[in-house]
C-alpha positions as CSV (number, residue, x, y, z in Angstrom):
1,M,119.7,139.1,80.6
2,D,120.0,137.5,77.3
3,H,119.6,134.1,79.0
4,V,116.2,135.2,80.5
5,S,114.8,136.3,77.2
6,T,115.8,133.0,75.7
7,L,114.0,131.1,78.5
8,M,110.9,133.3,78.2
9,S,110.6,132.9,74.4
10,W,111.0,129.2,74.1
11,F,107.2,128.8,73.6
12,S,107.2,131.3,70.7
13,S,109.4,129.0,68.7
14,P,108.0,128.0,65.2
15,V,108.2,124.3,66.4
16,Y,105.2,125.0,68.7
17,S,103.1,126.9,66.1
18,R,100.8,124.0,65.5
19,Y,100.2,123.7,69.2
20,W,99.3,127.3,69.6
21,Q,97.0,127.2,66.6
22,H,95.2,124.2,68.1
23,Y,95.1,126.1,71.5
24,Q,93.6,129.2,69.8
25,H,90.9,127.1,68.1
26,A,90.0,125.4,71.4
27,M,89.8,128.7,73.3
28,N,87.6,130.1,70.5
29,W,85.3,127.1,70.7
30,Y,85.2,127.5,74.5
31,Q,84.2,131.2,74.3
32,R,81.5,130.5,71.7
33,H,80.1,127.7,73.8
34,R,80.1,129.8,76.9
35,R,78.2,132.7,75.2
36,A,75.7,130.2,73.7
37,Y,75.2,128.6,77.1
38,R,74.6,132.0,78.8
39,K,72.1,133.0,76.2
40,A,70.3,129.7,76.5
41,M,70.1,130.1,80.2
42,E,68.8,133.7,79.8
43,V,66.1,132.4,77.5
44,A,65.1,129.4,79.7
45,Y,65.2,131.2,83.0
46,A,64.9,134.9,82.0
47,P,63.9,136.5,85.3
48,Y,65.8,134.3,87.7
49,Y,69.0,134.1,85.6
50,C,69.0,137.9,85.0
51,Q,68.9,138.4,88.8
52,Q,71.8,136.1,89.3
53,S,73.9,137.7,86.5
54,Q,73.2,141.2,88.1
55,R,74.6,140.0,91.4
56,Y,78.1,139.5,89.9
57,A,77.9,142.3,87.3
58,D,81.3,143.8,88.3
59,W,83.0,140.4,87.6
60,R,81.1,139.8,84.4
61,D,81.9,143.2,82.8
62,D,85.6,142.3,82.7
63,E,84.9,138.9,81.3
64,E,82.5,140.2,78.6
65,E,85.0,142.8,77.5
66,E,87.6,140.1,77.1
67,E,85.1,137.9,75.3
68,E,84.1,140.7,72.9
69,S,87.8,141.5,72.1
70,D,88.4,137.7,71.6
71,A,85.3,137.5,69.4
72,E,86.6,140.4,67.2
73,D,90.0,138.8,67.0
74,E,88.3,135.5,66.2
75,E,86.3,137.0,63.4
76,S,89.2,138.8,61.9
77,S,91.6,135.8,62.1
78,S,89.4,133.0,61.0
79,D,87.1,133.0,58.0
80,S,85.8,129.4,58.6
81,V,84.1,130.2,61.9
82,I,80.3,129.4,61.9
83,E,78.3,132.0,63.8
84,C,75.2,130.8,65.6
85,D,72.4,133.2,66.5
86,V,70.6,131.7,69.6
87,S,68.2,134.6,70.1
88,N,65.6,132.8,68.0
89,M,66.6,129.4,69.3
90,E,63.8,127.2,70.6
91,I,64.7,125.2,73.6
92,S,63.6,121.6,73.6
93,E,61.5,120.1,76.4
94,E,64.4,117.8,77.2
95,L,66.7,120.8,77.8
96,R,64.1,122.5,79.9
97,Q,63.8,119.3,82.0
98,Y,67.6,119.2,82.3
99,F,67.7,122.8,83.6
100,A,64.8,122.0,86.0
101,Q,66.6,119.0,87.3
102,T,69.8,121.0,87.8
103,E,67.8,123.5,89.9
104,K,66.4,120.7,92.0
105,H,69.9,119.4,92.6
106,R,71.0,122.9,93.7
107,E,68.1,123.3,96.1
108,E,68.8,119.8,97.5
109,L,72.4,120.6,98.0
110,K,71.5,123.8,99.8
111,R,69.1,121.9,102.1
112,Q,71.9,119.3,102.8
113,Q,74.3,122.1,103.6
114,Q,71.8,123.6,106.0
115,L,71.4,120.2,107.7
116,E,75.1,119.9,108.0
117,A,75.3,123.3,109.6
118,E,72.7,122.4,112.1
119,Q,74.6,119.2,112.9
120,E,77.7,121.3,113.4
121,D,76.0,123.0,116.3
122,S,75.9,119.7,118.1
123,Y,79.6,119.3,117.8
124,V,81.4,118.7,121.1
125,P,84.8,120.3,121.5
126,A,87.6,118.0,122.5
127,D,88.1,119.6,125.8
128,Q,84.5,118.9,127.0
129,S,83.1,115.7,128.2
130,L,80.9,113.7,125.9
131,H,78.7,112.5,128.8
132,S,76.8,115.8,129.1
133,S,75.9,115.8,125.4
134,F,74.6,112.2,125.6
135,L,72.4,112.8,128.6
136,R,69.8,114.8,126.6
137,S,66.6,113.0,127.3
138,S,63.4,112.9,125.3
139,V,59.9,113.5,126.7
140,A,58.3,110.9,124.5
141,P,58.2,107.3,125.7
142,P,60.1,104.6,123.8
143,T,58.3,103.1,120.8
144,E,59.6,99.6,121.5
145,R,61.0,97.6,124.4
146,P,64.6,98.5,125.1
147,G,67.0,95.9,123.8
148,E,64.4,93.9,121.9
149,R,65.9,94.6,118.5
150,R,69.4,94.0,119.8
151,A,68.3,90.7,121.3
152,A,66.7,89.6,118.0
153,E,69.9,90.4,116.1
154,M,72.1,88.6,118.6
155,K,69.8,85.6,118.4
156,K,70.1,85.6,114.7
157,L,73.9,85.9,114.8
158,Y,74.8,83.5,117.7
159,G,71.7,81.3,118.1
160,D,71.4,79.7,121.5
161,D,74.6,81.3,122.8
162,A,73.2,84.8,122.3
163,P,72.3,85.5,126.0
164,K,75.9,84.5,127.1
165,I,77.5,86.8,124.6
166,L,75.1,89.6,125.5
167,A,76.1,89.2,129.1
168,M,79.8,89.3,128.3
169,E,79.3,92.5,126.3
170,A,77.3,94.1,129.1
171,A,79.9,93.2,131.6
172,M,82.7,94.7,129.5
173,Q,80.6,97.9,128.9
174,L,79.9,98.2,132.6
175,T,83.6,97.8,133.5
176,F,84.4,100.5,130.9
177,D,81.7,102.9,132.3
178,R,82.9,102.3,135.9
179,N,86.5,103.1,135.0
180,C,85.4,106.2,133.1
181,D,83.4,107.4,136.1
182,L,86.3,106.8,138.5
183,K,89.2,108.2,136.5
184,Q,87.2,110.7,134.3
185,P,89.7,110.7,131.4
186,N,89.9,113.5,128.8
187,Y,89.0,112.4,125.4
188,W,91.7,112.4,122.8
189,P,91.0,115.3,120.3
190,V,90.1,114.4,116.7
191,I,91.5,117.3,114.8
192,P,90.8,117.6,111.1
193,L,93.8,118.0,108.8
194,K,92.3,121.0,107.1
195,L,93.6,123.8,109.3
């Protein structure tokens, strides 16, 4: 039992007092910064930010109680702390632009997540054939001749030998397709590591 108390109290040794003093100053700064940021957000986006803060009111109550107790400890333990009243603080146009840009980024991220969710719907499980998903046809006619772009790229890459290489690729693709039609293999599943 004595050994356990020795292990648990190593950090309270006077050797580490400077570390803990520095840690306390850093945490005090962090709490002040957090309060100032919250007040600045309330001033900048008063109606929107208040709605967001009400959504998690039960979480914030505990944090605010801790912050208030930390603030009281801070005021009593340190005389050199500079208090900053941000209620009368004017927010510069640059800061408003920063907040607006942040909101735009959030909206863009939400749109991107919605697009990813829609693409998730087109996901083909490993035990199903891919051919049925690729046979979706469009009603609209093609906008350009089939293979025209590919032929131009091949001509640029291989010059005069482009038709010969295109024919070899087509033969290989047809052989693959014929074997897939005959044997109808199951596709190997690609399973993500996040289970």
